[in-house]
N, C-alpha and C positions, 0 to 999 in steps of 0.2 A: 504493500500500500504506500502510495506517495502522497504526502501532505505538504502543502506550501503555506507558510505563515508569513503575514505581511503586517508591518507597522509603518505608519506615515501620517503626514498632515499635521504634526505638532512640532516635534524636533527629533533628530536622530532616526530617520527612516531606515528601515532594514528589511531583509527577507531571510528566511531560513527554510530548509527543506528536510523532511523526515522521510526515510525509506525503510519500511518495515520496522519502525521503532528506533532506528539509528539516525543520529544527526549526521547528515552527509555534508552539508555546507551551510554557512550562515555569514552574512556580511552586511555592514552598514552601507547605505547608498553614498555617503560622503567619500568613501574610499575610491569610488569610481567617478563621481561628479566633481570632486575636489572642492566642494562647498562644505565648510565645516558646519556640523549639525544640520545637514541638509534635511529638510522636512518634506520634500516633494515625493511624488510617487516613485518607489524604488525600482524603476524599470531596469537599470543596469544590474542591480543586485539580484533581481529576479532572474534575469538572463543567466547570470553566473551560477545561481543555484540550480537552474534547470540543466545547464550544461554539465555541472558537476554530477548530477544524478542521471545523466545521459537520457534525458526525456524532453518532451515538449509539453506545453501547457495543457494540451488536450489529453495527455496521458495521466494527468493528476487525478487522484480520487477525491481530493478535497482542497479547497482554498479557505483559509481562516484569517479573518481580519481581527486585529488585537483589541478592538473596543467596539462599542455600539454608538455610532454617530448620532442617531436621533435622541438617545438619552443624554448625550453630551450637549447637544443643541438645546435640549430642554433646560439643562442647567444654565446655559448662557442666557436664554430668554428669561427664566425665572430670576436670575441674579440681576439682569438689567432692569427688570420691572421693579424689583425690590429696592434698588438703589437709584432709581431715576429721580432727578435728571443728572446726577453725578456720573452715571454710566453712559451718558449720551455719546461721548466720544468713542469709548470702548465699543459700544454697540454698533456705531456707524462703521468702525474699521473692521469689525469681525463679522458682521452679518452678511456683507456681500461675499466674503470668502466662503462662508458656510453655505449660503444659498446657491452660489454658483459652482461649488466644487465639493466641499467636505461632506455635504449631506448625501451625495449620490455615489457613495463608494461602491455599492453593488454594481450599478451601471458602469462605473469606471473600470471595475475589475473585469466585467464581461467584455467591454470594448478592448481593453489592453491585452487580455489573455485569450480572448476568443473562446470562452467556455460558457456553459449554460449556468443560469442562476441557481439551479438545483445543487451545484457543486460549491456554492459560496455560503459560508456561515460566519457568524460574528460571535466572538468571545468577549465577555466583559473585561474591561481594562485590568482590574486588579486580579481577576481570575487568570488572565494571561501571565501577569507577574508571578503569581503563586505557582502556576504550572511550570514556568521556566525554571524555578528553583527545585520544586519537589520532584518532578519527573526526570531531572538530571542528577539528582542526589544519590540515587541508589538506595535510599532509605525505604524500608517497608512501612514505616509509619513516622509521622513527624508533626510537630506544631508548625504553624505557618504564620508569618508576619510580613506584610507588605506595607511599605511606607514610601510615598512620593509626593509630588505637588498636588495633582488631582487627576482623576480618570474621568468617568462620566459624572458621578456625584461623589463617589468615595475618594478620600485622600489617604486612606490606610485601611487595611483589613486584617482580621485575626481569625484563625481557624485551625483545622487539623486535617490530616490525611491518613488513610489506611489503604494499602494495596494500590489500586489505581483510582481510588475515589478521593476527591477533594471537597471539603465543606468549609466555606467561609461563613462563620457564624456571627461576626461582629464587624462593624465598620465605623470609621470616622467619616464625617461628611463635610463637604465644602460649605463655608470657607475656612473651617477649622483644620488647618493643614500644617504638619511639621515641615514638609518640603517647602511650602510657600513662606512659612515663617523664616526658615533658614535663607531662602532666596531674598527676602526683604532685607535682611542684614547684609547679604552679599552685595546687593545694589547700593545700600547705604555706604558700604566700605569702598565703593568705586569700581567694583568688579561686575562683569556681565552675568546676569541671572542665567541659569541653566548651563553655565560654563565655568564660572569663577568660584563655585562653592568649594572646590578643592583648595583654592587659594586662601579662603577663610580658615579652613582646617589647618593649612600650613602656617598661617600667621598666628593662630591661637597660642602656641607654646611661648611666643615672645611676650605675652601679656598675662594678666591675672584676671580671674572671673569676678571682677568687682561689681558687675551689674547682674550677677546671677540671681540674687534675691529680688532685685527690681523687676527683672523679667517675669518672675513668677508672682509677684505682687500686683503688677500693673498690666502686663501684656498677656500672660497665660495663666489660666486657672487649671492647675494640674490635680488629677485625682490619684489615688493610691495605685490603681491598676494601669496608670500611664495614659489613660484617656484625658482629654483636655479640651478646653474651649479658648478661643482667642478673643480678646477685647478689640473689636473691629474699629474702635475709635483711633487706634494707633496704626491702622493699615489702610491702604488704598487699592490693593491688588484686586479686590472684588468688584471694582467699578472703574479702573483706570488701566490703560495700556502703557502709560508713560512713567508711572511711579507706583511702587509697591508699598511705600510707607507714607504716613501722614505727617503734617506739621507737628502734631502732638508727639509723635515718635521722636522728632528732632529736638523737641524741648527736653527730652530725657538724655539722648545720646549725642546731641550736638550737631554740628554742621555736617551734612553729607559730603563725602569726598568725591571729587571728580575722577574720571579714569586716569587723567594725567598725574594725579597725586597718589594713585593706588600703589605704586611701586615703593613709596616711602614708608618706612617702618616707624610710624609715630606711636609712642607708648599708649596714648588714649585709645586709638583705633585698634591697637593690639589687644587692649583690655576688652573692648567691645567684641572682638573676634573670639577671645577666650571665653567670654560670658555666654555667647550664643552656642559655642561648641559644647560647653559644659551643660547647658540647658538641654540641648538636643540629646546628649548622652544620657542625661537623667531620665528623660521621657522614654527613650528606647529601652533602657535597662529595666525600668518599671514595667513596660509593656511585655518584655520578654519574661520577666519574673512572674507576671500574672498568667502568661500562657503556660509556664511550667507548672504553676499551682493548679490551673484549671484542667489541663489535659493529662499531665503526668508523663508525657513523652520524654524520652532521653535526647531526641534530636530536634533541631530547629532549622527551618529553611527561611532565609531572608531574601526579599526581593524589593524592587522599586528603586528609584534614584537615590533615596536616602541610604540604602544598603551599600552604596559605594563609599560611605564614610568609614574609612579603615580604622580610625581611632575609636569611634563608637563601637565598631564590630568587636574590637579587642576587649572592650569593657563588657559587652554582652556575653562574650565567651567566658570571661573570668567570673562574672557576678550573677549570671542568670540561672545557673544550675544545670544547664544542658551540657551533656558530654560530647555531642556531635553537632556540628553546625555546617551548613552548606549555603554558599552564595555563588551563583554562576557568574562568569566574568563580565557579561553585559547585563548588569542588574537593572539598568535604566530602561527607558522606553524602547530602545532598539531591541532589548531582550524580549520585549512583548511579542515580537515576531516568532521567536523560538518557542515561547510559552504557548502562543496561539496554535502553532503547528502541533505541539505535543498534546495539548488539550483536545484538538480535533482528532488526533490519532487514537487516544484512549477513550474519549467520551462520545464521539460521534461515530467513528468507525469500529469501536469495540476492540482496539488493539490490546495485546497482552504482552507480558514480559516487562522487564525493567532495564533501565539504562543509567549508566553513571558517566557523566561528562567530566573527564579529567584533563583533557587537552583543550587549549584555547585556539589551536591552529585549524581554523575552519574556513579560512579565506583563500584568495587566489594565490597561485604559485607561478614563478617564472624560472624555468630551468636554465642551466648554464648555456645551452645553445641560443636561447632567446636573448639572454643577457649579452653574450658575445656578438651576436648579429646586430643588436641595437648599438653597441659601442662602436662597432666598425662603421655602421651607417652614419655615425656622428663624427667620424675621424678622431676618435678619442683614444689617447694612449693608455693602454692597460697591460697588465701582466697576468697571464693565465698560469696559475699554480698547478702542479702536477696532480695533486690529490688533496683530500680534505685534511689529512694529517699535516701536510705542508701549510695549509691554510691556518690550522690551529696554532702552529708554532709561530708563523708570521705575525698573526694578530696578537698572541700572548706576549711576544717580544716587544712589539710596538707599545702595547699597554704598559708593560713594565718600564719602558723608557719614558712614560709620561705623555704619550700621544693619545689623542681622542680618535677613536676608530668607529666607523659606521658598519653595522653588521646587518646584512639582508640575506636571509636563507629560508626557503620553505614557504609554506602557506602563511598569509598574514593573520594576525590575531583577531579573535572575536571579542569585541569589547573596546573600552577606551584606553587600556594599558598596553604598552609595548612589552612583550614577554619573551623576547629573544628571537623574533623573526624580522622585525623592523626596528632595530635598537641602535642608539648611540651609546658606546661603551667607553669606560675610563677606569683608571686605577683608583680604588677606594681608599688607598693608603695615603694619598697626597692631600695634605691639609688644604691646599689652595684649589683643589680640583672642583669643588662645589661652586666656588665663585667664578672660576674660569669658564666652566660650562654654562652657567647662568648668563655671564656677561658676553662671552665671545661666540658661543655656539647656539644657545637657545634664545638669547635676547629677552630674558624674562626677569621677573622680580627677584631681588637678591636673597630674600628670605626663603625662597622655595627650596625644599630639600630634594635629595635624590634617593632612589630606592636601590637596594642591592639585590642582585640575582645570586642565590646561594645554592651550592650543591646540597641536596637533601641531607646527605650524611654529615654535613658540617654545621647545620643550623644550630643545634643545641650547644655547640662549642662557643658560639658567639652571642646567641640570643636566649633570653629567659622565656622559653616557651616549651614546656615539657610535652612529650608525646606529639611532636610536630607532625609526624607522619600520618596522624589521624585527623588533621585539620586541613580540609580541602581548600578553604579560602586562601591559605598561604600559597597555593599553586598559582593564584591569579592576582597576587599583590593586593589583597583586600583586607589585610589586618596589620596594624602597626603594633610592634612588640618591643619590649625593652632590650637594649643592648647591654650586655654585662659591663659593669663599670670598668673592669680591667681590659676590656676589648675596645672601648670607645676611642682610645688613642691610636689603636692600630688601624681602625677604619673610619677616620673622622669625616671623610667626604660623604658617607652615607649615614651618619649618625646625626639626627636632628637635635636642635637645641635642648629639647626635653629628654634626651637620652634614648629615644625610640627610633625605630626604623621600620619602614613599610616594605618588608622583604618579599621576595618571590622564591618559593621553593622549587628547585629545578630537579626533576627526576629523569633518569636516563631513558625510561620506558616511553615517556611522552615527548621529551625534548632532546633527542640523542645528539644532534649537531651542537646545540647550545651547551649541553652538558659537557661534551668533550672539549669545547673551547674554554669553559670555565675551569675544567680540570687541568688543561694545559697551563693556564695562568697559575693555578694552585701548585702545580709541580715546580714552577719557576720561583714562586714567591712565598709559598706556604700559607697563602690566604685563599680560602675556597669560595670567593665571591668577587663580583664585579659591580662597579657603578653602572646602572642601566637607566636610560631615559628614552622616551619615544623619539623616533626619527621623523621629526617634523619641525617646521619653523612657525613662528607666531602667526595665528590666524589661519593656519592650514591644517588639514587632517593628516594623520600618519600616512607616509608614502605607501604606494602599492607597487607601481611598475618601475622598471629600470630607468625610464625617462624621468619620472618624478624623483627618483633617488639621485640621479645625476644633477638635476636642477637644484635640489636642496643642498647638495654637497658643494656645488660651485658658488652658492650664495651664503655660505657660512664658513667659519674658520676651522673646519675639521681636517684632520691630518691624513686620513686614508678612508677609502670606501671599498668595502668588500661585499661583492654580490656573488654568492656561490664560490666558485674558484677564481673569479675575476677580481683583480686588485687594481684600484686607481689610487695613486699616492701623490699627495701634495708635498710631503717631506720624506726624506730618506729614512730608513729604519733606524739608523744610528743617530739621526738628528734629533736631539732633545728639544722639547718645547720650551720656548722662552716664557718666563713667568712675569706677566705685566703687573708687578706688585702694586705700584702706585695707582694704576688704573683700577685694579680690583679693590684696593682700599677705599678709593673714592666711591666706587660703585656700591660696595656693601656697607658703607658707613651708615649708622643709624642716627638720623637727625633728632635733636632734642626738641626742636620747634620748627614748625612748617611755615608759619606766617607771622609777620608782625601784626599788631592789633589793627592797624589801618588796612593791611592787606586782607585780614580776616573780614573786616567790615565790607570791603569792596567785593570779596568773594561771596559773602552772604547775600548782598544786594544782587549780584550777578545771578546767583543760584535762584533767587526768587523770580527773576525775570525769565530765566530758562524754563522753569516749571510752569509758569503762567503761560508763556508762549506755546509750550507743548500742548496745553489743554485748551487754550483760547486764542489760537493764532488768528482767526478771523476777527475776533473782537479787538485784539491789540492793533491789528493793521487797519481795520476799517471802522472801528467803533460800533455804534448801535446798528448801523446797516449791515455790517459784516455779521454781527451776532444774529440778526434776523435771517439773513441768508443761510447761515449755518443751521439754524433750527428748522427752517423750511426744508432744507435739503435732508435733514435728519428725519423729519416727518414724512417726506416723500419716500425715503428709503424704508421706513417702517411700514408704510402703506404697501409698497411693492412686496415686501416680505410677507405681509398679511395676505395680499392678493395671491401670491404663489401658494401659501399654505392652504387657503380656502380652495383654490383650484385643485390641489392635490387631495384634500381630505373631505371635501363636501361635494357630493354628486348633484349636479344641476342639469336635468335633462334639457331644459330650454336653451341653456348655453351650449350644450353639446349639439344642438340642432343647427348651429351656425353653418351657413353655407348651403342649406337645403334649398333656399329660395333664390330665384333669379328673375330679373325684370324681363318682361316681354311686351309686345305691342298691345296685348290685351290686359296688361296689368302686371301680374306676377304669377309665376308657375314654379313647380318643383324642378330641380336640376336633374337632368337625365344622367344616370350612372352614379348618382350620389350614394354612398354606402358608409355606414358607421354603426358601431355598437354603442347603444345608449344605456347608461347605467344610472340607477336611482337607488334610494334606500330599500325599495321593495322589489326591484326588477332589474333585469339585464336583458336587453333585446337587440337583435340585429335588424337594422332598417336598411333596405336596399330599394333604390328607385331604378326601374328598368330604362331601356333606351328610349322609350316613348314618353318618359316623364311621369310614370305612375308607379305605385308600389306593386311589386310583383308578388303574386300568390304562388304557392307550389303547384306544379302541374298535376292534373287529375291522375289518380292511380287506382288500381283495383281495390275494391272495398275490403278484400281480405288483408290489405296492408294498412287498414285504418288503425289497428291497434285496439283489439277488443278489451284488453286489460285496462287501457287508459280510459275507454268509454265507461266501463263499469266503475272504475275508481272515481272519476269525476261525477258520474251520475249519483253514486252513493254519497259523495261529499255534498252534492246539491240537495240531497234528501228526496230526490225524485229523478225522473229522466226516462229515456227510452231504453229498453233492454238492447244489449249489443246484438243479439240475434235478429231482433226486429229491424235494427238499422241495416244489417247486412242483407236483409231479405228483399227489400224493394227500393229502387232508386228512381223516383218518378221524374227527375229533371234531366235524365240523360238526353243529350242532344240539344238541350236548351241553353240559352245564354241570359245571364243576369248582369245588368250594368248597374253598379252600386255607386251612387253619388252621396256626398256628405262631407263632414269635417273630420276632426281627429278621431272621433269614435268609429267612423267608417274606415278611416285610414288604418286604425289599429294601434294607437298609442296605449301602452308601451308593451306590446306583445310581439313575440316572434311571428313571422308570417304564417307558419303552420298552426299557431295557436289562436289566430284571430277568429272572430265569429263568422266572417265571410268565408274563410277556408272550411270552417265547420259545416257551413251550408253546402259547399262543394262536396265534402265527404259524404254527407247524408243523402243529398238529393241527386248527386251526379251531374248537376248543371255546372256549366262553366261560368265562373264569377269574375267579372272585370272590376278591379278595385280602383275607382276614380275618386276615392276620398282624399281630401286635402286639408291638413290642419289649418284652422282659422278661416276656412271658407264659409261664407254665408249662403243662404238660399239663392240670392241674386247671382252670386259667383257660379253656383252650381247650375243654374238655369242657362247662363251664358255659355258655360262650358259644354253643356249637353247640346246646345244649339250649334256649336262650332266643331263638334267632333268630326273626325274624318269619316267618309262614307262607310267604310268597312265596320265601324263601331256603332253607327247610328241604329242599325237594325238589331235590336235586342228583344228577346221575348218578354223580359221583365226589366223595367227601370225601377230600381229600389232606392229611395231617398232616406238616408239615416238622418233624422231631425233630432238634434240634441237640444232639449229645452233649456239647458244650462246657459248657453250663450249664442245660439243661432239667431235669436231676435236681435241681440246686440250686434252681431256681425252684419246682419242685414241693415241695421241702423247706420253703421259707419260705412258699409259697403266697401267695394274695392278702393274707392278713393281715400278711405281712411287708413289704408296700409301702404307702406312703401318698403322696398328692399334697401337697407342701409347697413353698412358694416357687416355684410354677409348674413344679416338677420332680417326677419319680417317684423317691422315696427309700426307703431301707431303714430299718425300725424297729430299735431296739436289740436286740429279740429276733432279728430276721433277721441282724443283724450278729454276734450271738453264735454263731448256727449256722454262720457262715462259719469259725469256729475249729475245725472238725471235725478237721483234720489236726493242729492243736496238741494236741488231746485225745489223739490216738493217740501222739504223741511223748511225752506225759506218762503214757502207759499208762492213760489214762482211757477209759471206754466211752461217756461221755455228756457233753454240753455243759452248762455252767452258764448257765441262762437268767435274765436280770435280771427282777426283779419289776416295776420301773417301765418301761413301754414308751413313755414320753414322750420325744420327741426333744429333747435339750438345745439351748438357744439358741445356744451357741457352734458346735455342729455345723450348725445351720441357717444361720448366717452363713458358715461356711467353705464350705458347699456352693455358695454364691453366688459365691465368689471364684475368678476365673480364675487368679490367682497361686497360690492354695493347690493347685488342681488341677494346675498346671504343676509346682510343686515336688514334689508327690506323684508325678507321672510320672517326674521325674528321679530321685527317691529309689528308686522302684520299679525303674528301669533299672540303677542303679549300686549299690544297697545290697547288703550281704553277707547270705547265708543267708536268702533270701526264702522265706516259706511258700508253698505252692501256692495258686493262686487257684481260682475256681470250676471252671475247666477241668481243672487237674491233679488236684484232690482226688478226682475220680471215676475216676481211673486208678490209685488206690491198691489194693493187694491186699486190705487190710482196711478195713472201713467201721465208723464209729461207729453207735451205736443210732439216732441221728437220720437218718443216711444210709440205713440199712436200712429205716427207716420211710418215707423218701422213695421208695425203690425200690418198696415195696408200694403207696404212694399213687399212683405213676406207673402201676402195673399197673391199679389201680382206675379211674383216669381213662381209660386206654386201653380198658378193658372197657366203660365208659360210652359212649364214642364208638362202639365196635363195635356195641353193642346199639342205639343210636339209629340208626345207619346201617341196621341190619337192619330196624328198624321202618319206616324211611322209604324203603326200597328203594334205598339208595345203596351203591355199592361203596367200601369203606374201604381206603385205600392209605397206607402210611407211607413217607416219603422220609427215609432216615437220613443226616443231614449230619454228617460228622466234623469235628472241630476241626483246625486246621493242625498242631498238635503230634502228632496221630495220622497225618497225611498225610506230613509232612516230617521225616525223621530229623534233619536239621540244626536245625530249630526245637526239637525235643525236646532234642537234645544241648546246644544253647545255654542252654536253661532249666535243665537239670540242672547244667551247669557253673556258671552264675551263682548257683544256689541251694545249691550245695555239698551236694547230696543224692545218695543212692545209687540207681542205676538199678534195683536188684533190689527196691525197695520198690513198684514200679509195674508195671502191665500196661496198655499203651496200648489194647489192643483190648477191654478189659473193658466200657466203657460201651456200645459198639455191640453186643457179644455179648448183653448183657442184653435189648435190644430185639429182636434177631434170634431169641433163644430164645422170647420171649413171642409174637412173630408166628407162629413155626412151630407152637407149641402151640395157638394160637387160630385158625389157618387164615386169617390176614390177610396181604394182599399187602404186601411190604416190599421196598424198593429201597435197598441199601447203596451209597452213592456212593463209598466209599473206593477200590474197585478202579479207578474211572474218573478219579480225581484224582491218584493216585500216578504217579510217573515221567512226569509231564507238565510243560510250562511252568507257572510258578507261578500258581495259581488264586485265591490270597488276597492281600490287601494285606499289605505287610511290616510296617506300623506299626498295623494294625488287624486284628481277628480275622475280618472279614467277607470274602465273596467279592468279587473284583475283576470287571471287566467280562468278562474272558475266562472266569472261573469261572462267572459267570451264564450265559454262552453255552453252555459245556460242560454245565452242569447241566440247562439247558432241553432240549438235544438228547437227553441220556441219559434224562431222565424221559419225554420224548415217545416215544422208542423203547420204553421199558419198558411204558408204558400200552398200546401196541399189541401187543408181544410177549406180555404177560401175558393177552391176550385181553379186555382191558377195553373196547376199541373193537371195533366189529363187523367192520371190514375190516382187511386186513393192509397197513399202510402201507409197510413195508420188505420186500417179497418179493424173491426172489433176482434178479428181472429188473431191479430198480432199486437194487441195492446192499444186499441183505439181510445180507451179510457185512461190513458197514462196520467199519472198524478202530476206530471209537469204542467198540465192544463187546468186552470181553475174552473170553477163552475160557471163563471161568467165569461167563458171563452168567446171573443168577438166572432160574429158571424160574417158572412160575406158583406153585410151592411152593418158595420161596426156600431155598437152602442156606446154611449158615454159611460165612463167608469163611475161606479157608485160614489155618491158624496161630492161630485164635482159641481161647482157653481157655474151655471150656464146663463145667468141673468146679467152679467156685467156688460155695460154698454161700451167699455173701452176697447173690446175686441171685435167690433163690427167689421165685416170684411166683404 
């Protein structure tokens, strides 16, 4: 099984690959991109990992991302809202990055790797950390402690593990973070956060923890188990990207240092560093002790960026009570890639077996041939040594003579430390060597110590660390241990000012080349260790390739570069290094005072301006206007973010229908070939418009393919219906054509074509049904459409008009002139919107609506119609707002109509007359299917609307819209089927959050209409005779006859509906 783990988009992007439970390769992206702490997608690191495993992305069984982006974005949003408006700048700068990139990790992985989304999973941030330590430790059980800045919400977790199972039982949550607390002090001391924390640890021994009590009295509330809360008055990191500490913080600790001052070893700032280091150690030791008491395990696994604090790790080992401790070499965010891969292997794919990571050499390797070829291509003079023994002797001799030698051999290291594959080496016995390498080679702060690489057999001869062979963190330079007093003078270059040393234990089994080199030096000097520091210059990652090694060598004062068996020498082997004593003394001198009083005052004023300009650059440069522009831009950004979130999370079928309508010479039509899946809270339907511009229905098929099980199931759900065998027995409409006119109910919103009531008619009767339904079409539109149909479609045996009483009258009132196609949507003109206010006119005792003279749609309305957020807010306001006026459905249930409404009734009658006459001329039977709205069918729907609208029930007559059509049909001898009696007292036939029929409603309507077509004598044979269920319970006792009767209880005396 092959599993790829990925971490990226914060800092230290990386990739790692597991093959059958073994770590094959792991690398940070910075080693390939040459961007220190590169946070971008680790494209090059992924390619290296795949090449190392001899596979392609498509061969992977699983890809695991090291955290959950949406949970992390949730924290950013919640934190921004909790600290607004202080967080305005931070939110502005982070939201665009998140909305455009970081949120879409799965899509990015699919695109970059070319794999399916089913192979991509996400592991929580701190679970990735815990997995990176435990699954590499070889322990069968262990307590777990992860501590860093912040993951999704967690800043630290505690738990335990047995076998292959990990359980994180407890967590610290943002903003209470030990990592961010330490980073705030790092920034205060003039170092870069997420990079300079090790410098704070290095500076600490030069001071005294005089602020230790102050930290725990004012900044941190510490509990006995190591849990704590921060006093956020002293910090800004939760709402600022420019500054992590507040002015109140500075009142305690003084003036923050600039980066230019950070190399100076001022006693006050050394005391600050010592204080935060001691505080961090105290918190971590208490947490580890609490874990030991709670779980009783002998082993502890540490992970997270804070686990790179080697001084704290040593205290944890000495004081927590654990006998075994494991920290993998890339404990920070880059290690999350390894942890994610291991978690996926064991917990998703069910991997078995255990693995112990003892070697850090998981990176890229360049053999002697590649090195030699490159050096020749650059015309570089070099010496090729005959074998590795010659190399060991050459390098050991140079080191003995005081030279600084670069060593590059094998695969580069996994993690931030150079551990003998890309190292700068020197003699640890030379008193001046620390200052020389800091000043002339590494160009870094003079107080920074260097670590020794020690033969495993010689560790306990020089260092006070019993049973060192049992302590795996020593292999990765992750523990600072005391140097014996009598040995400090022997190895002064690697002994820190406090008498400790951050050593690397070198074992022959894992580091054979490096081990032999140190052993060669040991044989010559009697000292089994070397000074070792990473092979990189300031601001650059550790080198990877021969080209990078040669470039760094030429830009620094190193004496020799050894890459495999290739030697490049700046000085002869016998040429001893000159010791620039005066220069080094000046470099390493500890100043007693940094500024005079006046200089301090100017610096303080300058600092104040810097921080203000970082947060309020617009305000400083442009005053009030700039401030306004800034907040307007911020508001626009927030609205864009909210728009995207609503678009992603809230289904709006009307917005999804954009592009359906096109302008034509006759007004508007549906776009031929338009196709889309429309999703809502209660449905998901495929809508397809054929090449003629109408919705296509499935082709007729044999009745035995109808699906008897589905018929029985839906008939049972409807508590009535026609038996499946009866349906299959007779098909009276075979060879006949039904042309269906109507609006969205005829069109079939929101059902799949095979589930619509028109297709149900096809299935039952065998007649061919042409669906000419068009959403938002009124009867006048339908009459004009029928009049202009092409000759082949004019001859239909039956013309069936689906009349929806909910809004057909309104559509007729505004007619086609009230709609226009704008922004790919069918929208109302200002005139049509004014006609919407009919009920408001009645409330104001007016008989007519005021129509605007300008029928042009304003730009702001055009923009709002495009907005998912505006539509969403409108729906919320409509649901919860007080005293809502009637919409198009309720208006037509009023007892009294405005002049415009009465005109619409007359217009409706004229359109119906036109269709009737055309049917007569063309020899077609005209049938009206009267579809009631849900408020007419369901008493509860009506009452809910009445209650929310604060209106009186006696203002309305729910049966009135249907009665108008029933009266017209009776007076004109037209077939009419009122569906109301067949929908009441049944399971719900409409969606609850949409006015249209649901799947059951379509089924019921199709059966009822099919029976009516037969009962009314429209088809030649009787489909439902008594022998096959003619008394089906789907038909009520008051089944309309060929001359339909009015439904019981309908008011037929209103004068408003004269036609």
